[in-house]
N, C-alpha and C positions, 0 to 999 in steps of 0.2 A: 525653649520652644516658643514659637509665636502663637499668640492667642487669636487664631483666625476664626471667624464665624463659620458655622457648618454650611457647606454648599449643597445645592440640589444633588450634584453628583455624589457627594459624600453620603447624603441621606439615602440615595438609591443604592449605593454600595453597601451600607449597613443594613438596608432592608432585605438584601440578599435573595435567597432562593424563591420565596413566595412571590415576590414581584416579578422575577424572571419567568416563573412558571405561568403567571397570569398573562404576561405579554406574549409568551410563546403560544399559549392556548388561543389568544385572541387572533394572532395572524394565521393560525391553522384552522380557525373557525370552530374550535372545540369549546367545551364547557370549561370555565375557569376553575382551576384547582389550586389549592394552597401548598401542594406538595412540591418539593424541589424537583427540577427537571429530571435529574438522574435517578429519581425514585419512582418515575411513572411506569412501573412494571417493566422496566427495561425498554420501553418503546412508547410511541405516541398514539398510534392508531389501532393497534391490536396487540395481544400478548406477544412478547418477543421470545425468540428461541436463543438469540445471541446477545450478549452484553458488550462484547469487545471483538475486535477484528485485528488480525495480523495479515498484511499483504506482502507477499514475496514477489518482487518485480524483477524479471530477467531482462535487463536493458540491452537492446540491440536487435531483437527479433529471433527468438529461439526456434530452431528448425524442427517442425513437427514430425517430418518423415524420418528424422534421425534420433527421435526421442520416444514419443508416445504414439505416433500414428503410423503403424506398420503398413507399408505399401508394396506387396509382392509384385505388382505390375511394373514397378520401376526396374525390377530385375529382368523381367521379360523384354521390356522395351528399352533397356539400357543402350545408349549410343544413338538412338533414333532422333531425328530432328522434328519434334512434334510441338515445339513451343511457338509463341507468337512471332510472326515474321518481322513486325516492326517493334522497336523497343517501347514498352509501355511506360507511362508516367511513373517516375520514381525508381525505375530500374537504373542501375549504374552502368549496365552494358547490355548488348543484345543477348537474347536468350540462346544458350547453347543446346547441346544434345541432352536428352533425358539421362539423368544420372542416378543410379541405384545408391542406396545408403551403403557406406563402407562399414557399417556396424551391424553386428548380428542382433536379431530380435528373438525373444522367447516369451512364452506365455507364463504369467505369474498369478499366484493366488487362486482362490476358488472361482473368481470371476474370469480367469484366463486372460487377463489384461496383457496385451502385447507391450513390452518395454524393451528398449535397446540396451546394449551393454554399457552405455555412458551413464546410466542411472541404476546401478546395482542395489543401492540402498533404498531409494524410493520404490523400486520394484517389489520390495518386501512389504510395503504398506498399501499397495494398490487396492486391496479389498476395503480399505478405510476411506478411500477417496471417491469423489464423484467428478466425472469428466465432461466438459463441454468440448466436443470434438469438431465442431464446425463454427468456431469463432471467426469473425471477419471484421474488417474495418474499411474506411473509405479512402485510404491513402497508402502509398508505398514509401512515404518519406518519414524518417524517424521523428523529427520534431512534431509535426502535426499528428502523427499516429500516437506518440506518447502523450500529447495533450488530450487526444480523444479518449485514450484508455484511462486517463486520470481524471479528466474534467467533463467528458462527454462532448467536447467541442474541439475542433481542429485549430482554433485560433487562441492566442494567449488572452488572459484577462478574466477567465472564468474560474470559479472555485473548484478545487479538487474534491474528490469523494471524502477524504479525511476531514476537510474543513466543513463540508455539509453535515457529516455525522456529528462533529463537535458542536456545530450550530444547533442541530436538532435535539440532541440528547444531553449536551452538557458533559460535565465531568463525573467520574466515578469516585475520585479522590481529589481533595483540594491541595495536595502537597506535591503533585507531579503534573506535568503537562497532559492535556487531554489527547493531543495528536502529536506523535513523535516520528521523526524521519531518521533512519539510520542509513546514510548513503555509503556506497563503496568507498573505502579509505583511499583508493587510487584516484578518485575524482567524482564529481557530480554527473548525473546522467544527461542525456539530451534535454534541452530546455533549461538546464541548470535548476534554479529554485522555482521556476515557473510551474513545475509539476506539483509543488507543495503549496501553491498559492491559495489564499482565501478569496482572491478575486474581489468581487463587490460585497462579499459578506463582511461583517465586522472584523476588524484586523486581529482581534484576539484568537480567531480560529485558524490562523496561519500555522502550518506545521513547524514544530520546534526541531531544528537540526541538532543532532548529537554526534560528535566525533568519538566513536567508541574506543579509539586507540590513544586518544590524547589524555594527558594528565589532568586536563580540565575539559571534560567532554562538552560541557555547556560553558562557553566563555563568559567572563565577567560576573560569575555567580559569587565569587569571593574576591576580596581586594587583593591586588598584587602584593607579593611578599615584601617588596620594598617599602610598602606603606604599613609598617608594623602598628601604627597608632589606630588604624581602621579595623579594630577588632571589638568583638563583644558589645559592650554598652555603647561605645562610640559609633559602631556600625549600626546598631539598632536606632540610636537617636538620629543619625543621619538619614536612615531610611524613613523614619517617621516624619521628619521634617520635609523630605522630598515628596512623600506621598501627600502630605497636607498641601504643599504648594501646587502639586500636580492637580489635585482636586479643585483647588481654588481657580487655577487656570482653565480647567475643563468646564467649570460651571456655566459660563456664558457660551460654550461651544458644544452643546449636547449632541450634535450630529457628527462630530469628528471622532470616528471610531478608532483612529490612531491614538488619540489621547486616552480613550477608554482602555485600549490594549496596553498602553504604557503603564497605566495605573494597575491593571490586572497583572501585568508581567512583574511589576515591582513587588506586589503582594505575594505572587507565586514564588518569586526568587527568594524572598525572605523565608518562606516555608521550606523551599528546596535546600536551603543551606543546612537544614537538619536531615531531610529525607534523601537527597540525591547521593551523598557520599555512600550511604548504605546500599542504595539501589544499584549504583554503578560498580560496586565492589565485587568483582567476580571471584575474588579469593575466598569468599564465604561459601562458594559452591564446592562440592566434594571433588576429589580427584577423579572418581568414576564419571561424574557429570562432565568434567572438562574433557575426559577421554571420549565420551560418547559424542560430544559436539565437535570433536576434532581439534581442540585447542592445543594439542600436543603435536600437531602436524602442520608444517608450513603451508601446504596446499589448502587446508581447510580452516586454518586459524582465524583469518579475518572474518569470513562469513560466519563461522561458528561462534566467534565472540559476539557478533552482532545479533545472531539468532538467540543466543543465551541471554543477552541483555534484553532483548525484546520480551522473552518470557518473564524475566524479573520485573520489567515495567508493567506488563499486563497483570501480573500477579499482585502488583502494588497499586493498581487502580488506573493506569493509563488505558484509554478506551480504544485508540487506533494507533497501530505501529506499522510503519512501512519499512521493509528491509530491501535494499537495492543490491543487485548483483551486476557489476560492470559499470565503468564510467562511460562518458561519451567518447567518440573517436574510433579509430580503426583497429585497436588492439585491446586485449584483456576484457572483452565483453562477448555478447552473443551475436555480433554482426560479422558472420563468418564468410566474407567474400572470397578470400584467397584460397583456403584449403580446409574444407569441412573436416577432413580426416585428422588434421593436426591442430586445428583451432577450437573445435567443439569439445574434445575430451578434457582439456585443462579447465575451461570455465565450468563445465558440468561437474568436474571433480571438486571444484571450489565449494559447491553448494549441496551436493547430493547427500553426503553423510550428515551435515548439520541440519538439513531439512527433515530427514527421517528422524534424527534425534530430537528435534524440536517437537514433532508430532507425538512421539512416544512420551516425551517429558510432560507435555500438556495433558496427555491421557493419564499418565500415572499419578498426576497431582489432582485429577478431577477437573482441571480447567477446560478440557476439551468439551465438556458438557454445555458450557455457555460461551465458548470462544470459537469464532469462525476463522479458518485458515484459507487464504486464497493465493494460488500460484498462477502468475500470468506473465505476459510479455506484450509488446505493442503490435507485432504482426508476425507472420511466418516467413518461410523462405521458399524459393522456387524448387520444383523437382527437376529443373533444367540446370545444367552446369553454367557457372559463370567462369570464363576462362576454361581451365581444364578440371579443377577440383573444388571450386567454391560454389556457393549458392547466393543468389541475389535476393533483394527484398521481395516479399510477396504479401499483399494485403488480402489475398483471396481466401485463405483459411489458416487457422492456427489453433492451438490447444490451450485450454485453461482447466485447472482443477480446483475443487473446493473440498473442505473437510471440516468436520466438527459439528457445532451446534446447529441442529435442524437439517443437516445434510444427510441424504440417503447414501449410506456407505455402499460402494461398489456400483453405483448408478452411472449411466452414460447417456448423453443426449447429443444428437446430431451426428453427421457423417460427412467427410470430405469425399471428393471424387476419387477415381482409381489412381490418379497420379499424385493426389494431395496438393492440387493446384488451386481448386475452387471448392466452395462448399457444395454439398449435394443434397443433404437433408438437415432440417433443424438449424438453419442459419441463425446465429446468435451474435448480436452486436454488443458493444460496451453498454448500451442503454439497458439491455436485458440482464447483463451481469450486474450492473449497478442496481436495477430494480429488485433483483433477487437478493442482493446483499442487504439493501434497505429493508426489504420485507422480513428477513430473518432478524433484523434489529427492531422490528415492531413499527416500521414506518411504511406508509403508503407513498410510493415515489411520486404519484400524481398530486398529492396534497402537501408535499414538502416544497414550498415555494418561497421566493424572496423577490419583492418588487423593486426593480431598478430601471431607470430610464423609461418608465411607463410600461414595463413588461414584467409579468410574473414569471421569473426564471425558475428553472429546476434543474437538478443534476441530469435528468434523463431527457431534457429538452422537450420535444413533443412526441417522444417515442417511448419504447420500452414495455416489456411484459415480464412478469415473474416466471422463471423456468421451473414450474412445479414438478417437472419430471425428475429433477434431481433432489427434491426435498422429501424429508422423511414424513 
């Protein structure tokens, strides 16, 4: 081993949580505390209801009037030409005739929540959920809309919500990533990795992508099998030397967060060599659990595997997990342009049983008491036909639901118009959703800022209000 002098970066690394908490308190204008960030009562500005978040993102634009937003007027007006005469921005075709939902709706639970037949399993837990029925966005285009729902901006380069939460609250455990992304195994969503970006925040807050079906879910965690000598003591010695050299290299470059992230990633990787194999090993779960999540069925196996892995990660200290349904492109997602009757049921069936199982599993383990579950998409779809049986993009209104820590079970806020084309009451943007999520984590969204290029940026830009109507 080289006998290198201790660098400033190494000193800061060893000083750990108390220094980080002091810096964090400084930029938030709070009283300095010596407690580690993750122990600040679960939040920064007020007592937190939630410690951790799991976000279920339906990539492509889930149709509200075919899932959760029952519109009997579509039946009465079916076939009439009531849409815009000129093709709006982001529509892929001119608006056709009003089209009723091809799926039956029924009321469920004590709340009488209307749910279509594409979600038979989620229909059974609606009394536990709180619905935002008038979500809206600023664009009908997938890429900008996905950026907006994830980062609060329609352009690339801004930190996503998971990165902001990682930055604000730090980790709950030091042997697993704070922010994990579980993409659809068929491919990444629109914007690729841009949805998981740390933007201008320090690089260590970037989402960690995990391939749930790979033999090596996180690449390069262990040496390749062809390098048999890189095991145990040799591996540890190599890691120690690399970290020492990294710190020496980083010392004169204190503003390069990529170096800081590289050092932190190396240290985390060393710890994950022990923790990750156990966390990713789903064979440790019972047969009953596998069946509940649908791991024994081809249609639900992929999303079910990732939902179960998400629960295991949350249980072991990961703070924010994002589970994606659907890759980018024209097939195998929620972008149902061609035929809503044939395209929506398969993607809905992929997620429905696993989502209901995830909620029940979190509840049975007591994790739902401090875990927030969020189901959303980037925009909705038109009540007018595209072609003969499809639905086009629609930024006007869509549905999001939340459940778990601090959420009022069975609550509902907002309403779309009679066709499900635009919001009518309680319009809610991503800014309001993000503000509400941060509030439940003990964060005032107006005080969580990061100065870059002379501007104090925040997740909610200059907008946002907490939707207290859905909070317990």
